[in-house]
N, C-alpha and C positions, 0 to 999 in steps of 0.2 A: 503493500500500500504506500509505495514512495511519493506519488501526486498528492496522496489523502494528506501525507505529512506536511507536503508544502504548502497545501490549502490550511493545516492546521497551525503550522506557525508563519502565518503571513505577517508582514508587516500592513499592505494594503492589499485588496481587492478590486477591481475596474470591473463591472457587469454589462455586457452588452446582449441585448436579446430585443432589438429595435429590427421592426419590418424594413424590409427593403424599397422605398419608395423612390419613383422619379417626381423631378420638377421639372417644368418647361413655362419659360415665359415668351408670351406671343410679344409681336413688334407695336401693340397697342399697349403692354404693359401687362396683360392677363397673366393671371398664372394658375396652369392645371394641375394637377397632382394625380399619380395612381401607384396603387400598390402592384408590387411582383409579387406572385404566388411563389413562396418557397418555405423549406419546413424553418425557418427562421432560426436555425441554430444557434445556442447558447456559446456566448464566448467570453471566458474569464482570464483575465489579466493577472497575475497576483505576483507582487513584489514581496521575496522571501526576506526573512530578516538577514542580514550579515552579522557577523561574528559568533556563529554558531563554531560549538568547539569538534574541531573534524573527529577526533577520537570518539566523540559521542556518535556523530551521527553518520560517518563513511559507510554505515549497513544503507542509509536514506538514500545517500549518493550513488550508492551501486545500484540500489534499484530503479533509480533514476537513468541511470546510464543503460541498465536491462529493458527498458522501455521506449527510451531516447523520443525519437519522434514518429514514430512506428508503430508501437503497440497501445491500444486503450487500458485506461482504467475508470472503474465506475466510483464515482465520489458521494460521500454523503452529508448531508450538512446537520447531523444529531447531536455531536457533542459540546458539551460546555462551552467549547472556544465558539463555536461553529452556529448554535440553534438560533441565535437570531436570525439567522437570514431566511430560515423556511419555516419557523414557528407559527403555528394555527393561530389566528385572530379571531375567528368566529366564536357563534356564543355556545353552540352545544358542547356538550362533553366530547372528550377527546377519542374516548371508545367508540361514542355514537359518530363523530366522524369518519372514523377509520371502518366503519361498517356500513358507510355508504356504497350505492351502486351504480353500476351503469347501467341504467334502465333498459337503452335501445341502445342498437350500433347506428352513429351518425352518418350521414350522406357524405362523400368523397368531398375530401378540402374542407369540410364544415368546419367552423369555428365554434360551434353551441352543441353541446351534450345532453343528452336528459339524466336525472339522477334522481334515484330513488332510494328506498328503504330509509326514508327518512322518520325519525323519533317523534314522539308526541310532545312537542313544546310549543310555546308561544306561538303563534301566526308571524308574530313580527319579530322574532329570534334569525339570528343571520347565521344561515348554514356555511354560507364563505363570507367574508369580506373582500373585496377590491386588493388584489396583492399576494390572497392564500394560493398555496401552492397542492397540486394534484397532480397524480402520474396515472396515464395509461399505456399499459403495456410496457416497453421499456425508454417511454421517454415524458419528460415532466412538462407542466405547463403552467401556465400562471393564472388565476381568476381576473377576469377585468372591471369586473362590479360586483359589488355588494349582491348577494341573493337570499332573499328572506323567505325562510318556511311556508308561510302563505298556509292555506287548508286544501291543498289537493296531494295528491300522492307521490308524484314526482316535481322538480323543479327545472327550470332550463339553467345554464349555467355557459358564461361565455368565457371563452380563452385566448389567451394573445397570440396565439398560431392555429394553422389548422391541425385536425388529428393527423398523426404520421402513421403510415400503413394498416394495418388491418387489425382492430381490435374486438373485442368479446364483450357479452353484457358480463356480469356479474360483479363482485365486489370490487371496488377501485384499486388500483395496484398499490397505491399509496397514497397517504395523504400528509401535510406538513413536512414534519421533520423525517418521515421515513422514505422520502421521495429522493431517488438517485438521478445521475448525471455521470452518464458515461462518454470520456473525455481523451482526445490526443493530446501531444504537445504540439501544439502549430511552431510555437518557440520554443526552444530549451536551451537554456543558458550555460556557458562554461562557470568555472571558479578558480577563484586564487586562492593558494593557501598562505596566510601570513603567520610566522612561526612565533610561536609565544613558549612559555615554558610547559616541558614535555607534551608539544604538540602544534596546532596551528590554529588559527581564527579562520572561517570560511568566508569569502567575498565574492559575490554571484557577478558575473558579467552584465546583467541585465535581469527584466522580470521575464518569468514563466507565461507564456499564453497557451492558453487551453483552449480547443474548439471540440463543440460536442459533436460526437462519433456518431453522424444519422445513416443507416442503411436501409430507411423504409420499412 
């Protein structure tokens, strides 16, 4: 779990999950915009801490060398250092949120899903808040708007990107801190060793850039 450790010991992290949007300005000054339909892969730029003590982290460095820019690793944000990123913000008990189901198979490239197995709570309770995470199959998504319980047996949930691949009905793969992201290092920095007593401090040549490994 070498890449996981880089996330854990990060100095800062830049997240990019924006859609690809084209803009055009006419001669008259009018602007038109269009979204290009893509998988909208997650990209994480992670600045690792310098001054790690090499004798303590050389196993992590070897793991990074093994993966390099070729092999993927699955990242999860469920530790005490990272859980803030995917923490559930809705009003349900976490066990109820984890028991939610995909009630029907969405249409191809749909950004809306139907969620069922709703608990008996107030109609004004939030099943999801904007920015909450859920996972379908191998891929994680963000909820784009608050979803209230209402009085029906299902609710519609809008996602930040089209559903990738073929998904099946049943319990959601994951919610909140159980969501995972499979990534490949798009940029994998080298390191310099600065000698000190009985070892050396690690200094990285730059940030790690991880891109979601989308296979469809």
